[in-house]
N, C-alpha and C positions, 0 to 999 in steps of 0.2 A: 929770246923765246917768242917774240911776237910772230915769227915765221911759222910757229906751230899752228896758228889759227888758219893758215892757208892750206894745211894738209887735210886729207880726208880723215874721217873717223876711223876707218880701217887702218890707215897709215899710223895714226896716233896710237891706237890700241896695240898694233904690232910693236911699236917702240916701247910702250908700257910693259908688254909681256917679256921683252928681252932685257928690261932694266936700263935702256938707253935714256929714258926720261922717267920722271915720277909723276904721280897725280898732282903733286904740289907745283911742278913745272907747268902743268896744264892750267892750273888755276891762276898762276902768275901771268901766263900769257893771256888768258881770258880777261883778267882784271884790267890789264893794260889796254886790250882792244876795246873793252866796254867804255873805259874812260875816254878813248879817242873817238868812238863813233856812235855811242848810244844816244847822245843828246838830240841829234837831228831826227831820229826815227822813234825814240821812246818805246823801245821794244821790251826791255827788261826793267821792271818797275820796282822790284824789291830784291836787293842783293843780300846774300848770306854767306860771305866768304869765310868768316870765322868758323861757322858751323861746318862748312865744306872742308876746311883745312883740318879740323878735328877729325872728321870722318876719313879724310885722306891719310892722315897719320895712323889711324887705327888699321886701315887697309894695308899700309906699308909694313906693319908688323907681321903680316901673314906672308907665307911663301907666295910667289907670283901665281902659281897654279891654283891657289885657293882664293883668289880675289874676284872670282866670278867672271861671267862672259864679257863684262865691260872693263874689267881690270883697273878701275879707277877713273874711267872716262867721265868728265863732268856732263851733267844733263840739267837743263832748266825745266821747271814744272809750270804748267799753265795755272794762272791764278784763279782757278775754280776748284782746285784740289788741295786738301790739307797737307801741309808739311809741318811736322812737329817743331815748335819753337820758332817758326817763321810766319811773319804777317801774311795772312791768307784772306783776301778781301772779297773775292768773287766779283770784283769790279763794282761793288755797291757801297754807298755811304752807310748802309745799315751795318755792314761788317768791316768797315774801314779800319777798325782797331783790333780786330780779332787775331789772336795768336794761339793756334790750337796746340793742345798738349800731345796729341797723337797724330800719326800720319795715316793717310789713306792706304788701303791695301796695295794699290798700284805703286805708290811711292815706296812702301816697305819692300815690295817685290823687287823694284828696280835697284834699291840700295843693297839688297841682298845679292844682287848680281854684279855688284861693283860699280854701280852708277853713283856719282857724287853730285848731290843737289847744291847748286851755287846761286840760283836766282829763280824768281817767279816772273813769268812772261805775261804781258798785258792781254786783256780780254775785254769784250763788251760786258756790260752789267749782266751777270748771271749767264754769260755766253749767248745772250739773245741778240740775234742779228749778225749779218756777215760784214760788219764794218766795226773795227776795233776802236771804241772810244767809251769813256765812262767819266763820272764826276769825281772819282778818286784820283786817277792818274792822267786823264786826258786822252789825246788821240795818238795812236800808233800810225806812223807815216810809211809810205812805200819807199824802200831804198832806191828804186829805179827812178823815182821822181817824187820828192817829198811833198809835192802839192796834192798827191793822190793817196787813196786808201790802200792799206795793206790787206784789206778784206778781213775776214774773221770767221769764227770767233777766235781761232788760234793765230791771230794776226801778229801778236808779239813774238810768238815762237818762229813764225815764218820770216819776219824781218830780222830777228836775231841770227837765224841761219844764213840768210842772204848777205849779211854784213860781217860774217866771221866772228860773231859773238857766241856761237854755239856750233858744235860739230853735229850733234843730233839734238832733238827736242821732243818733249812730250806734248801731245795735243789731244783734242777730243772732237767728236763729230756726231752731229745729229742731222742738220740740214746742210752738210758740206763744210763743216767748220775746220776740218783739216784740208780738204781738197780746194776750197775757194782761195784761202791765203797762199797755198802752195802755188796755185796758178798765177795769182797776182804778183808774187815775189820771186818766181823763177826757181822754186825748190820742189821737193817731193813731199807728199803727204798721203798716207794710206789709212782708209777706214777698214778695219778688219771685220770679219764676221762677228755677230754678237756672241759673247762668251769667250772669245780668244784671250782677252786681257781682263783679268779679275780686277774689280774695283769695289770700294765700299758702297753699301746700299743705304740710302738716306730717305727714300720715299717709295716709289713703285718697285716692288721686289722683283717683278718679272719684266721690267722694261727692256726692250730690244732696239729702241730707236737710237738712243745715245750710247756711244762706245768711246773708250780711250784708244789712242793710236799713236804710231811713230811718225816723226818727220825728220828729214835730213836733206842734205844737198844733192844726193844722188841715190839711186835705187839700192846699191849694195850697202851703203851706210845705213839706209833705212832698215834693211833686212837684219843688219847687225843689231840694231836697237830692238827690233821686233823679237828676235831670238831671246833677248833678255827680258821682254815684257810678258810673254805668254805663260800660261800655266793656270791650274785650278787653285782655288782657295776656298775654304769652308765658309768664309764670310760673304761669298758671292755665289748664290745658288745656281746661277746660270753659267758659271765659269767652266771652261772645258779643260781636260787634261792636255798637257803638252804632247804634240804629235812627235812621232819618231822620225823627225826630219829637221834638218837645219835649213832655215829660210835663206841664210847667207849662201849656203851651198847651192840652193835652188837657183840663185842669181848667177851662179858660175857653171851651171849644168850645160849650157849651150842649147837648151831646148828652144824651139821656135814654133809658133802656131802654124797649123796647116791652113786654117780658114778663119778669118775674122769678119765681123760685121762692123760697119761704121755708120753712124747717123749724125747729121748736123744738128738735130733738135729732139730726138726721141719721139717725134710726132706730138709733143705736148707743150713746147715752149718756144717763144721767139728767141732768136740768137743773132747777135750782131754779125753782119755779113763777113767782116774781116776775120772774126774769131772762127766762124764756121768754115771759111775757106782754108784757114791754117790747119784746122783739124782734118779736113778732108785731104789736103795735100800731104800731111804727115802720114795718114793711113795709106795713101797711094805709094809712098816710098817703100812700103813693106813688100810691094809686088816685085821689086827688084831682087828680093831674096826668095822668090818663089811662093810667097804667101798669097792665097786667094783672098781678095778683098771685095766684099759685097756691101752695097748700101742697103741696110735693113735694120729693123728694130721690132720688138714685140708690140702688141696692142697695150698701151699704158694709159688709155684715155681717162680712167677714173682717178688718176694719181693726185690731181689737185685737191679734190674734196677729201680724199683719204689722208693725205699729208696734213692738211689744215686741221682736220678733226683730231687725229691721233696725237699730233704735236700739242694741241690745246689741252687734251686730257692730261698729258704730262705736266704742263704748266699748272693746271688746276690742282692736280694731285700734290705736286711738290711745293707750290707757292701760295696756296689759298690763305694760309695764316699770315704770310707776309703782306698780302693785300689788305687783310683786316687790320694788322698792327702798324704797317708802315707805308700805307698808300702814297703819302706825300713824298716818300723817298724813292719811289719806283719810277723808271722812265715810262713814257706813254705806251711804247710798244709792248713792254712787259705787262702792263695793266691790261691792254687790249687782249693779249694772249691768255692771261689768266681768266678774264671775264668771258672770253669766248668759250673756254673749257667749262666754266661753271654754268653756262647757258645751254649746253648740249643736252639733247633728250636721249633717252634710251634708244629710240629709233635711229638718231644720228650716229650714235656709237656703234650700234649693230651693223648699220650699213657700211661704215668705214672699216670695221674689222673684216667684214665679208669681202669688201673691195681689196683689202690688203692680201687676203688669202688668194684671191684671183690673180692679182699682180704678181705675187710670188710664184704661183704655178706657171703663169705665162712666161716669166723670165726664165725659170728653171727649164721649161721645155724648149725655149728659144736657144738657150746655151747648150742644149744637147746637139744642136746643129752647127754651132760655132765655138771655137776655142775661147774667144774673147769678144767683147763688145767695146767699141771705141766711140767716144762722143766728147763734146766739150766739158771741161770741168767748171767753167763759168760761162755765162751767156754774154758778158760784156767785158771789155778791158777795164783796168783800174779807173775808178771815177774820182772826182774831186773830194777831198776830205770834208768839205763843208756840207756835202749831201749826207743825210742819215742813211739812205739806201737808194738804189736806182728806182726811179718811178715809172720808167717806160723803156721799151726796146722795140725797134722795128715797127713802130706804130701801135704797139700794144701798151695800154696803160695798166699799171699795177695798182691793186686796191689795198694791199697790205705790205708790210716790210719783208715778208717772206716769199711773196709771189715769184721774185726773180731767182729763187733758189730751187725751183722745181726740178731742174735737170740733175741735180745731185740728190735732192730729197727723195725723188722717185727710186733711185738706186738704194737708198736707205730702206725704203719700204720693202724692197725685194730681198733684203737681208744678204746682199751680195758684198763681198769684199771689193773695194775699188781704190785705185791709186791715181793721183794726178802727177804727171811729169811734164817738164817743159817740152813744147813742140814747135816753138817758133816765136817770132816777134812781130808786133803790129808795125805799121808805118811810123808810129810814134816811138818805136824802139822799146816797147813794153812787152814783157813776157806773157805768153798764153799757155795754159795747161791743157794737156790731153788727158781725159778721164778714161782709164782702162778698167773694165769690169770683168770679173770672173764668177763662176758659180759659187753658191754658198759653200763656205769652208774650203774654198779653193785657193788659199793664199800662196801655196807653193807654186801653183801654175801661174797665178797673177804676177808674182815677183819674178819668176823666170821669164814670162812674157814681157814684163815691163823692162827688164834688163836688156832683152833683145831689141825692143823698140827704142830704148834709150841709145843703144849702140848704133842702130841704124840711122837714127836722126842726128847723132853726133852732138847732142846737147847735154851731156852728162856732167859738165863742169863749168857752168856759166856763172857760178857764184863761188866764193864770196866776192862782193864788190864793196867799194866805199860808197856811202850814201851820196846820191846825186841831189844836192841841196838846191832846190829852185824856189823854195818859199819857206820862210820862218815866221811863226807867229810870235 
């Protein structure tokens, strides 16, 4: 059954639906694969196969057509989200022994659609920073070269996908936490529009920066998971009703954009020259299919201040009490972000909120003229795991741990759905992700366009791989 891990998620669910395999077969295959390849990358940090098999057996008592959209497909959950009866640490020593009694809305929704939770994936402490390491579980390493970062904060999910320890995976995204690791690990990760995926509310009731989202090895598999994740729930006041559309069907529609914009840097961030060249080359390949490709981007000049301030508000709102009670157990980057939020003035906040409104409007108007916007998903290739974060790029020095995330954080501010898909390899044979952006609530267009780009580039099946172990601590 280890061969099952090499199949796509759609192939596995097709087999589940006709009864050729069972959810238990899937779990057996994953357990064997995890035993073989998890140690070098440290992607899945808490396993719960006994719970998963209990859930699988309950599903198998139902007729196949009543088992939900995933039909018993196993799904790992990022270790920021509660799963009932499973150690859920948030990557923090403060919560290292917490076992919640109830699951997050998002988990309950997934399980209701036939998803079977079997593991928690590694994340930075509280998801802070785009390099996956913490004092509870250690570092997640890049499967393409274990000396390097898998990025984050959904780094464990991305590394699990890339190594065949997952067919699909849950992630979350504020400053590119789905898109960055997808780029570094050669998989796909999509940040949906705010409200598409319901989740439990713990602090800011109207927050639209952080969202839950799907990850997979290719665009169609991602759409399969997304179909199972969307929908409204009373416990999330921003959650949107399910659209009368299948996102998986959108990837099969054959739609292609007429005109796209491509930008090497969105006019706001330094970008490694090799990364920028790969993104531009990928965009130019679309011209062979008659797509008009123009180098352009909207005016996003205020994004840095806006992103820094609004992100800091979220940290201050959600983590002020942790700073008071557990300062000695928080990493310095988290302390910095909370304190930055607590020091903000009313004028600071008012300016940032106004800037966000302007950025949203400019992007919305820009995407009236273009079907999609293409740009890098990360500004650098994977970096050494010893670094906490990149400190410079193309002569620009970064002053904080989040400066290098502006090219994805800006898209977050604009409330646009965005996906990272593989678009090529560096001279060091490391994957690079292309970020594709669509208008707010345009996930069907985004996924249809991403499927077209993926087919054009011919990079839809570069994983799973066995970890390329070049360094072991």
